[in-house]
Steps between C-alpha positions, in 0.01 A plus 500: 500500500606847428396842625391740245505872521220638709527213751294245304606131546457251228687258281635519151378306205823289512453415863135391427610278208781328710248433773251355250780286349593364834139408590459335155823299550385373841167393342684302230717329757196416726304358200795295384536354856136428518496309164800297611333410829186382311720278268674347802165439671361327192811274468489417872128411472557274192800326685287436806220357288748278304657375822163432650379292203835314470486420880140381476590252224804379689294440807246318295769270361652440846153402642420263210565133527832419325325275244287789368776760468558585137684778323280753313411864443206732507394863468348677794429852616469679827437867569534591130837326451504219249747234603626198302615217722712199406571218756737214490505185704842338498546166674830406670613859512690638685562152635344145466168471680430878471284678242595859394196725445555822304241762404600785273261800468523739208323835447555785265357820663660735584800303371582144407585317828571137579494365847568138604429332842645160575476233766583130546260253661539132594349241262490439130229612261540179305529157671 
């Protein structure tokens, strides 16, 4: 601010333009940060859904009788996230008498992501 002749206080045009520029810059930074936070929230939501659906299938395989466990795949959705699941049943892995169960979940939004959960259970799926 500057004092003009006659005791009037005010700001020059340049000072006003600089102030407007600073406020506009702060608005752009805040908007960019908000958009980034929304993208991270969408990715975290999709990952939570993918993990939940993969774990559900793994728990289903663990609870099933060994003779009915089979490898396979399906498409499912939860909370607006489409997930493709593939599961494998591998006898005698990682050791004889154990069965390795793997479930891989894949989804594309907001980005292509793969997530695999694995466990080993006693018993064989084929006698």
